[in-house]
Every structure is written in structure tokens, then in C-alpha cells.
C-alpha positions, -999 to +999 in steps of 0.1 A: -079-063+580-067-028+576-080+005+584-096+030+561-101+066+559-128+079+539-137+113+528-169+115+546-163+150+552-163+154+515-196+136+514-209+159+538-203+188+517-217+172+487-249+185+497-268+213+481-300+227+477-322+214+504-319+228+538-349+225+561-356+250+588-336+228+611-309+232+586-309+270+586-308+271+623-288+240+620-254+255+626-258+285+649-221+292+649-224+302+612-258+318+612-265+355+614-282+365+647-307+386+630-315+367+599-320+334+581-289+327+560-281+291+550-253+304+528-233+310+559-234+273+569-201+256+560-199+221+546-171+200+533-188+176+509-162+182+482-133+178+506-129+216+510-149+241+531-176+257+511-208+276+518-237+252+518-255+273+491-225+269+468-225+231+468-246+216+440-262+186+458-295+184+476-289+183+513-308+187+546-287+198+576-296+196+613-276+213+641-268+196+673-293+218+690-321+208+667-312+171+671-316+176+708-349+195+705-363+168+683-352+140+706-333+122+678-315+094+696-315+064+671-313+063+633-351+059+627-359+092+645-341+112+618-365+102+591-394+118+608-381+153+601-364+148+567-382+151+534-369+124+509-357+102+538-378+071+547-370+043+571-378+006+573-381-005+610-391-041+602-367-054+629-371-025+653-360+012+653-323+004+663-320-020+633-337+003+608-325+009+573-328+042+553-344+049+520-338+081+500-357+089+468-372+053+466-338+034+469-345+008+495-324-017+514-337-052+522-321-076+547-288-091+535-282-064+510-257-035+510-271-002+522-285+021+495-279+050+520-245+051+535-243+062+572-210+079+582-197+090+615-167+114+615-161+106+578-161+068+584-188+044+572-209+024+597-195-010+608-206-038+586-230-066+598-244-096+580-267-114+603-300-131+595-320-098+599-311-063+590-287-047+614-254-028+616-242-007+587-252+024+607-245+041+640-253+027+674-280+041+697-270+074+712-245+084+685-267+115+678-255+131+711-231+160+711-230+165+674-220+196+654-245+186+628-261+159+607-262+162+569-285+141+547-272+139+511-297+129+484-288+111+452-258+088+444-226+097+462-203+073+443-174+095+433-160+106+466-177+083+491-160+053+507-187+029+499-209+032+468-246+037+472-275+045+450-297+065+473-275+089+492-256+094+525-262+104+561-233+122+577-229+126+614-204+152+624-194+150+661-185+181+680-147+185+680-127+194+710-121+231+714-096+253+733-123+265+758-130+247+791-166+238+792-191+212+803-229+204+803-252+181+821-288+175+809-315+154+825-348+144+809-379+129+824-409+120+804-439+097+801-435+060+797-410+065+826-383+080+803-351+089+821-322+102+802-289+118+812-265+134+788-232+150+797-203+166+780-169+178+792-144+197+771-109+206+783-077+221+767-051+201+786-024+222+767-022+247+739-017+218+715-038+191+732-076+191+737-100+164+748-138+160+748-160+134+765-197+128+759-221+103+774-258+094+769-278+071+791-314+067+780-342+044+794-379+043+785-407+017+788-421+003+756-453+017+741-465-016+726-483-033+755-481-072+757-515-088+765-503-124+764-493-127+801-461-143+789-427-125+790-423-087+792-452-063+797-441-041+768-421-039+736-404-011+717-387+001+748-354+021+750-324+011+770-289+022+759-256+037+770-234+056+747-200+071+753-174+090+732-139+102+738-123+127+713-087+139+713-071+166+692-033+169+692-016+196+672+018+179+666+031+209+646+014+240+633+008+222+600+001+187+614-031+178+633-040+144+647-077+138+656-088+106+674-123+094+683-134+064+702-171+058+706-192+029+720-229+020+720-247-007+740-284-013+736-304-040+755-341-041+749-371-064+746-371-056+708-401-048+686-436-062+684-463-059+657-501-056+659-522-081+639-548-066+616-559-091+590-554-128+582-564-154+556-596-168+571-601-192+542-568-210+537-583-240+520-580-276+528-543-286+530-552-322+525-561-315+488-528-298+478-514-311+445-478-301+442-480-307+404-505-279+400-497-255+428-477-233+404-510-215+397-509-198+431-543-186+443-541-148+446-559-149+479-531-170+493-551-203+500-539-239+497-502-234+502-493-261+528-504-277+561-484-253+581-498-222+564-533-235+572-525-236+609-507-202+610-535-184+590-563-196+613-542-191+645-536-155+634-574-151+629-580-164+664-554-140+678-573-111+661-605-124+676-590-123+711-578-087+704-613-077+695-628-093+725-604-075+748-610-042+730-573-039+721-560-008+704-533-006+677-506-004+704-516-037+720-499-069+710-499-105+721-466-122+721-458-155+738-420-153+739-410-158+775-376-140+773-372-118+742-340-097+738-324-074+713-288-069+725-266-047+702-231-035+707-210-013+685-177+004+690-154+022+666-120+040+668-112+067+641-080+085+636-077+114+611-043+130+604-042+162+584-010+177+571-010+211+555+019+204+532+018+237+515-005+266+508-020+247+479-018+210+491-034+192+521-027+155+528-054+137+548-054+102+561-083+086+579-080+051+594-107+033+615-115+000+631-148-010+645-169-040+656-206-048+657-221-076+677-257-087+680-276-112+701-313-114+694-341-137+703-376-128+693-408-139+676-405-128+640-442-123+637-452-114+673-474-144+677-492-162+705-507-191+685-528-221+695-540-250+673-574-239+660-605-260+665-616-271+630-625-303+614-591-304+596-571-299+628-591-327+645-583-349+615-546-344+620-549-347+658-564-381+654-534-392+634-508-381+660-508-344+652-511-315+677-542-314+698-568-285+695-557-257+718-520-267+719-497-237+718-472-234+690-448-207+676-445-197+640-409-185+637-390-178+669-353-167+667-331-178+696-295-170+707-272-200+705-250-202+736-215-189+730-223-173+696-236-140+682-263-137+657-241-112+639-204-104+647-183-084+622-153-061+622-146-033+597-113-016+591-109+013+567-081+033+553-083+063+531-056+086+518-066+118+500-048+147+485-067+180+484-053+208+464-058+238+442-039+253+413-017+284+418-042+306+401-071+292+422-091+281+391-088+244+398-097+226+430-092+189+432-093+158+454-076+125+445-072+094+467-076+057+474-099+038+497-095+004+513-122-014+534-119-048+549-148-064+569-141-097+585-163-121+606-157-124+644-165-161+643-197-175+628-229-155+626-249-182+643-285-184+654-311-211+659-347-206+648-376-227+660-403-231+634-437-246+640-428-258+675-436-247+711-402-234+722-390-219+755-357-213+738-348-226+703-312-215+709-309-244+733-334-266+714-358-264+744-389-271+723-419-294+724-449-302+703-453-288+668-474-288+637-479-315+610-450-310+585-470-323+556-501-342+547-479-373+545-464-367+579-494-357+601-476-362+635-464-331+653-431-317+642-407-290+651-380-276+628-348-261+644-330-242+616-294-232+625-280-204+605-242-206+606-223-183+582-192-162+579-190-132+555-160-113+544-162-081+525-135-062+505-145-028+492-117-007+475-116+022+452-095+049+436-111+083+429-105+118+416-127+148+413-119+184+403-137+216+398-125+241+372-137+277+373-138+292+338-149+324+353-162+336+387-197+326+375-191+294+356-176+261+368-174+225+356-169+195+380-157+161+367-153+132+390-147+095+386-142+064+408-134+028+401-147+005+428-137-031+434-161-051+456-158-087+468-180-108+491-167-142+502-192-162+521-191-196+538-221-214+553-227-246+573-264-239+579-284-270+588-318-280+603-331-306+627-366-320+625-381-333+657-412-355+654-436-365+682-448-399+672-474-419+693-457-447+711-422-434+703-422-399+719-402-370+705-373-381+683-348-365+660-362-377+627-340-357+604-308-336+606-297-323+572-282-293+555-304-264+548-288-263+514-304-295+502-299-284+466-261-286+468-259-312+497-289-334+491-274-367+505-259-354+537-272-371+569-258-353+600-272-379+623-251-406+608-219-385+602-216-375+638-228-340+633-200-329+611-213-296+599-184-291+574-204-316+553-228-288+547-201-263+538-208-241+509-185-213+497-197-185+474-178-155+461-195-126+445-171-101+428-177-069+408-158-038+398-176-008+383-169+028+375-190+056+388-188+092+377-201+128+380-205+156+356-217+189+370-220+224+355-226+253+379-236+289+370-236+317+396-249+349+381-246+365+415-230+355+449-264+345+462-277+325+432-266+291+421-280+272+391-266+237+383-272+206+362-255+173+368-254+137+357-241+109+379-238+071+378-246+053+410-238+017+419-246-007+447-227-040+451-244-074+448-253-098+476-247-132+491-274-148+512-273-185+521-309-187+533-323-196+499-306-225+481-302-218+444-309-181+449-279-171+471-265-142+450-277-111+433-258-089+409-250-052+414-276-026+406-270+008+390-287+041+384-282+069+360-292+101+379-300+134+363-306+165+384-311+203+379-315+227+407-312+263+419-303+279+453-313+314+460-304+334+491-323+366+500-308+393+522-320+426+535-353+434+552-367+399+547-338+375+547-345+339+535-337+313+510-354+292+483-338+259+470-353+236+445-340+205+428-357+183+401-343+148+395-348+118+372-333+084+378-331+054+355-328+024+378-318-010+364-307-044+376-327-035+406-323-058+437-358-067+447-372-087+476-390-119+465-411-141+488-404-178+482-430-205+485-414-237+496-423-271+483-442-291+509-416-318+510-386-294+512-386-290+550-382-252+545-406-226+558-403-204+528-378-176+522-371-141+512-346-140+483-329-109+468-332-111+431-323-088+401-358-085+388-365-048+383-362-017+362-377+015+376-380+052+369-377+075+398-385+112+394-394+141+417-389+176+430-374+187+463-380+222+477-368+240+508-376+275+517-372+297+547-377+332+559-371+354+589-400+380+590-384+397+620-357+392+646-363+361+666-387+343+643-376+318+617-400+299+594-391+270+571-407+245+548-393+214+532-413+194+506-405+163+484-426+151+456-416+115+446-430+096+417-416+061+414-427+035+389-416-001+386-412-007+348-400-043+348-404-072+373-391-105+359-381-131+386-354-157+377-365-191+366-363-219+393-346-251+385-365-284+386-345-295+417-351-262+436-367-265+470-390-236+461-422-237+440-424-200+432-409-166+436-433-138+443-413-105+438-424-075+458-441-049+438-464-045+408-454-034+373-467+001+369-469+006+407-446+025+431-415+013+449-417+005+486-411+032+512-416+059+486-444+082+497-455+105+469-456+135+492-436+144+523-435+178+539-420+195+570-430+229+583-410+244+611-412+276+632-388+288+659-393+319+680-370+333+707-372+365+727-353+380+756-373+382+789-351+409+801-316+412+814-309+387+841-342+369+835-335+346+805-345+340+770-379+324+760-380+300+731-409+283+713-407+257+685-431+237+664-424+211+637-453+197+616-446+167+593-467+150+568-461+117+551-484+105+523-495+068+520-469+044+508-464+008+498-443-011+524-443-046+509-459-065+480-493-065+496-497-036+520-501+001+517-501+021+549-521+053+551-506+088+553-501+105+586-491+139+601-473+146+633-469+177+654-440+183+678-438+212+702-411+227+725-411+256+749-384+267+772-364+293+790-326+295+786-302+308+812-329+312+838-320+341+860-285+342+847-278+308+865-268+289+834-298+265+837-321+258+807-356+244+812-375+229+783-409+213+780-414+190+749-441+171+733-438+147+703-468+135+683-488+158+706-521+148+688-514+112+697-517+098+662-516+060+658-497+055+626-483+025+609-446+025+599-440-009+583-453-045+581-440-079+589-448-090+553-448-127+544-486-130+540-480-154+511-462-180+533-480-173+566-515-158+561-506-131+587-511-094+582-494-074+609-481-039+612-456-020+633-466+014+648-446+046+655-444+061+690-476+077+705-476+110+723-444+115+742-438+144+765-415+155+793-391+180+808-354+187+802-332+205+826-297+215+814-268+233+830-238+243+809-208+265+811-179+274+788-176+262+752 
């Protein structure tokens, strides 16, 4: 474990052409009062301060004020306002994963989009579901800005990615005494308090404290009568302490500690379709099942029950007249409990006029406890001739409740618990004649488990709490075993990650107009995983009651003969170690031409890389190789001054994507004891191309208009799943996607239109402000079977600042003011469950904000 510094600041600057209206207004400290001039925004993507319009990378920037106005509090909120940025909220908004330009992250894989706070990457996590690798809830409070970098950032970034990076820049302590307090009250009983205090304790010592406490009821209403009344609620606390100590005039030490704690009911999904004709499971012939019915019928006994129970749940919804924000979940005590903390220290030494030495070291931890219904179900054994057949043979009775997949917290353990330490040393310099600017350095990252990632999952049973094995009843496990059975699968893994690299990048200015940038990085990645995962099978047999009929290793491919009932429960007998190593170079070649100070034209080629994976859930398919992309981009940035100031930025890109890590649904053999699976496989080659445009104009003082648009054309060129061995517990891999079709979370069109107007109401009265943001997202594929329709959202704000010269600001806000009901993602898994469910975004949200501030 050691700490790492990483040139996140550099990443930040690596942005370029695309700045949405929020971006232009994004950094008021650098913007002209009477115009729209993104060229005056300063970024440090290439490790030195540069005008945004001079940096040849596509970027969207949001100021702290814009983040506040848009109520961005968790990672998923950012994607609403950012062209090219999509988000997968399969496991809830606080465990969301980003996608840029079609590069997606599935559970158990490394991020395609790195998320950085104060130049340090998000704390690792490797639980059973996606989580971690980002910032905690509330981390968007008191920021200087947020920068979204598009395209591979593999030369200067601490962790290689193929899609891009999101950089959060916290407000730094200043030498002006100041404070602010802001309270928000909104519908769904939202109550939020944010506060900041900044103090110069000495000429060379400054501190800043920021907190955010936010609560809101959930908008998905639970109609089961069991457990909480709603889901998708908000309940977090966030705190940050920042300290700047100027040790000498040339030596600065900057320390940040921040902590996030979120405790909610988690997410829930609405059922919308099912397999109403799953076939007769008594006629399944495993020898011929390889020819899977495309309608999903005749998979297994358990799928028969879940398919028809899902149809019954949909019928109950229809009878009640439920809307898309109504759900029916039978979990008596769901919980999503996430904690993240991180300490970051940055030391900057101005060694000479031409050389700066920077060191960034960090340590952080992520912990998760989660218990929830994976598919938001409230199932009962359906009344059919087939279920009566099994009931007569000791199976579950008609009307008996059962769960599909219910995750529980095992006492004394976390579902995910990981620490991350980083250390980065960089030398930033320039030649004496000023023609060459360069950055060289080294990066170390060590992520280590904080004990086992451990969670118990109840499958096909009726569980109060699978974590304590408080389960009864169950479904027939096979045609040969018609009595009721419950599977308790125990995930028990430890994952260690080593990610190291050396890098160098330099820009040589041949003339004031022409410059060439060359960069290279060699990355060394290692994942070392250890698993003792196992499963218990409980059977309820007439005359014998409920007994533990089987306790074996989940990895029955490598440990087929282990019987944990007879070996005294020695889980080490299930021990499997897997190491996945890779080392790859990445690089950048960029040519810039500036015919005038306000015009930049560039062309670049970059190699991107994302490390492989280890996932013990799927025996025989535990690893995937790294993926790579060759990215080509040309662009231009134009700034207009004078009577009609504004800007126009455009970037066109083409990506050749190979060894693509693709999600593959696994169909389990009926006798395997597995419920199925979701493997990550190297099955794909794709082409990703598109155009990004940002434009803005200020027709007159006080009015700023901006537009951002992304056209994204993705095509899956190859999809070849690996062959399964004869002793594999799985029958078939069904990779997500269709050859010739688009990639998931890749809407062809995404646009943002923004307008901000401000005007003085007179001396001593205040300043009136009005803002509107309209966003449109086209339809998109979200898994192998489902396409969600496009949707548009309208957000409005109106307020008065410094009311009567008192220092108070009052703002009225409305989000999704037209109250659109729009799908965001799907539970997936139709092949193994017969369930078609969708998650929905927030409905109309509105409220008041009152803020008091003084100083700086």
C-alpha cells in the first residue's frame, strides 16, 4: 500500500473543444462580465495552466455555480447536462457508471471513464455489483469546476481508460475570510443544507470547510405493503476539510480530507413485459437445449416460475392502475449503505523559473453494505397445471411467496471493502527559449482488500434475510428434484490491484502558430484475486422438513468434489487464486495550428487501453483480456470578440475499438445449481465515430446562450463469444449486442440548449437571474434486448441575488418541469428470468433555495 499522486490536474486540462453554456459561464472568475469568452477559462490538462481554447481535447466544463443551479449532487446527475456523457444506473444513481462516446463499463470491469477528485482517481471497489471507482454522494459541493474530458486519456492520467475522464476540482482555500449557508426545501420532502467556511489563519496558512446534508423521499412508490413506502430516495452526509500551507515562497503543501456517507432504501424497477409462454419445463432436453428458442422459452423449471410470476405482478399493476413510478417489492428491510473517505496531499515546489516538482499522494477507503431485490420482485407461485404438478410432488404450493434473487448483508462483513493508495511524482518544465513544455513522471497505485468482499444471496427462496440464512420455502430446482429448494450463494472474494506507469509528454512550438505534442506512457497492471465462494442448497422434503441437502463450492468446475458439509465447513477447500497481468504502451501524437490567437485547428491520434478483469462469479470465464482503441480526432476552436462575442467549437472523431470487453448472459445447465450468470468476455470489435459541437453567444450584456450537440454512430463489427468446455456449468453465452447494431448507452443524438439572463433591479435592490436548460437524448440500446425511447427534459431557475443588499439570495428551481416519465436503464437478464423491467429517472422536482454568503 502506498500513496499515489496523479496528474489529474493535467487531465483536466487535456480538454478542448467542447464547452457547453454551463462551461462558458462555468468559471466566472475568468469570464468577462460583458461577454461570452471561454478562452479566458484556465485549465491544466497538460500539467500547465492554459486557456481552455488552446487545449486540443474535447471538454465540457461546469462551474461550481452551475453545479448548484442544476442540483448536481451524485455522479448520475452530471450526465443529464453533458453531451457525449451517458450513465448506467442499473444499481442505483449512487453506484452509477459513466459512458463517453460509447465506451461502457459493466460490473466487475475497470472504468472506461476515470473519475478524479483533486487530481486523484476514485477509490477502487470490487463488490458483486458496480460501485466505487467514483466520488461519494455530495462530492459535487463547493467545487471550483467539473471538467468532462472526452476520448482516451492514457498518456498523462493515473489510470488508463478508453472513454475519457471526469475531473472534479474542489474550491481551494483563499486568503479572504468568508462563509456561506444555503438551505433547500423541495417536493418529495427534500431538505438540504450546504455550508462553507474559509479562513486565513495566517499569511501562510489557510483552511476551508464544506458540508452537505441532503435528504429526500423516494419517487418510486412501493405498492407491496412490505418494507419501505418508497425507493430511489436520497439520504447522505458529505464533509470536506482543505488546508493550504505555504512552507516557503516556493513550496506549497495542499491537503484535503473528504468523507461521504449515504444510507438509502436503494433503487427499484418497474415491470413492463414478461415471457407469458415459457414452455413446459418438464420437457427440457439438456442435450438439445443449445438451440435456444429466441423467445426465451424452455430454459429451466425456475425460469418457468419467475416468468409467470412476473406476468402476475404486471397484472396486479394493471388492476391497481399503477404508473411507471409505481413498483412492487417484497423486501422487508432493503438498504444501500455506502461510505467513502479519502485523504489527498499535494506538494508543489517551484524549483526554478523553468522547473516545477509536484508530488501527489493519497489514501482512501470504500465500504458498502447492501441488501436488496436484484429484480424488484414480489413473486407468488402461479396457478397453472404445471405448478400444481410440482406441488403434488412436494414442490411449492400455489400462491406461496418466493424471491428471485435477493442480496443480503452477511453479519460482520461488507459487500465491498477496498482501500486505494496512490503516489505520483511529476516534473513540469520548459526550455529556456520557451519553445518546449514538458511533463515527465511516474505513477504508483495499490488497491488492497479490507477483508473479504462477502455477501449472501438468496435465490428462489422466501427470505426475510439471506445474510443470516433466514429463508423458507423455495422453487423446484429441477425436474428431477421437484421439492421446494432455496439456494444461498455466498460470494467471498478478495481483490488486489497494482496499477503503475511511467510517462512523458512534451509540446514543441516550431513557431507561434505551429506546435507538435508527443506523449507516451507504459502502464503495468495486475489483478490478484482470491475466492472462497460457495453455495448451500436447502430442500423442503415431505416428512423430513427443511434440510441442508448440499453445501459445495460455487466453482464446481475447479472444485467438483468438495463437500463442505462433511469437511466441517472449511471454505479454504473452495479457494481459487487467479492473477491477471498486462503491460501496455499508450501514446499521443497531436499537431496544432493557430493562425490567430482566437483560432485553433488540431489533428491527433491516440492509443487508449483498459485493463482486463477478474470475476469469480462465472466458473471457467473468470478473466477477460485488456481492450484497446485507436482514436483519431480533428477539431477546431473559434472565439469571437467584439459586438457579438461567442465561440464555436467542433470535433470529429473516429475510433477503432478491438478486444472489446462485452457483457454476456450465461444460461446455466439445469443440474449445475447455478442461477445463470453475467460474464465479461472479449468478444467484440467496433467502430465508433461522431461529431461534437459547442457554440455560444452573448447578444447583449446579461444574456448568454449556448448549445452543445453530439452525434454518435457506433457499430458492433464482431461478436464472437468464447467456446465453452464440455465440463462448464453453463450451456450457452449470449453476448450483449447485435452485429451491425449500436453499442449500449450510445444515443445517436444528444443535445443541450442553455440560456442565462441576469439584470440589476436597481442599487440596493438586488440582481434578477433567470436560467433554462433543455436537454434531449435520443433512443438507445441499454442491454442485449431493450431499447429505451428518447426523451427531453426542461429545467428552470429564477432568483434574486443580494436581496436589498442583505447578502441573501433566493432561488426557485424546477427540474423536469414537464414531468416526463423516462426510462434510464433495464435490469436485463430476460434470457435467464423472463423479466422485463426498467428503471426511471426523477419526475418533476421543484423547490426553494435560500443562501447567505459573505467574504470570499
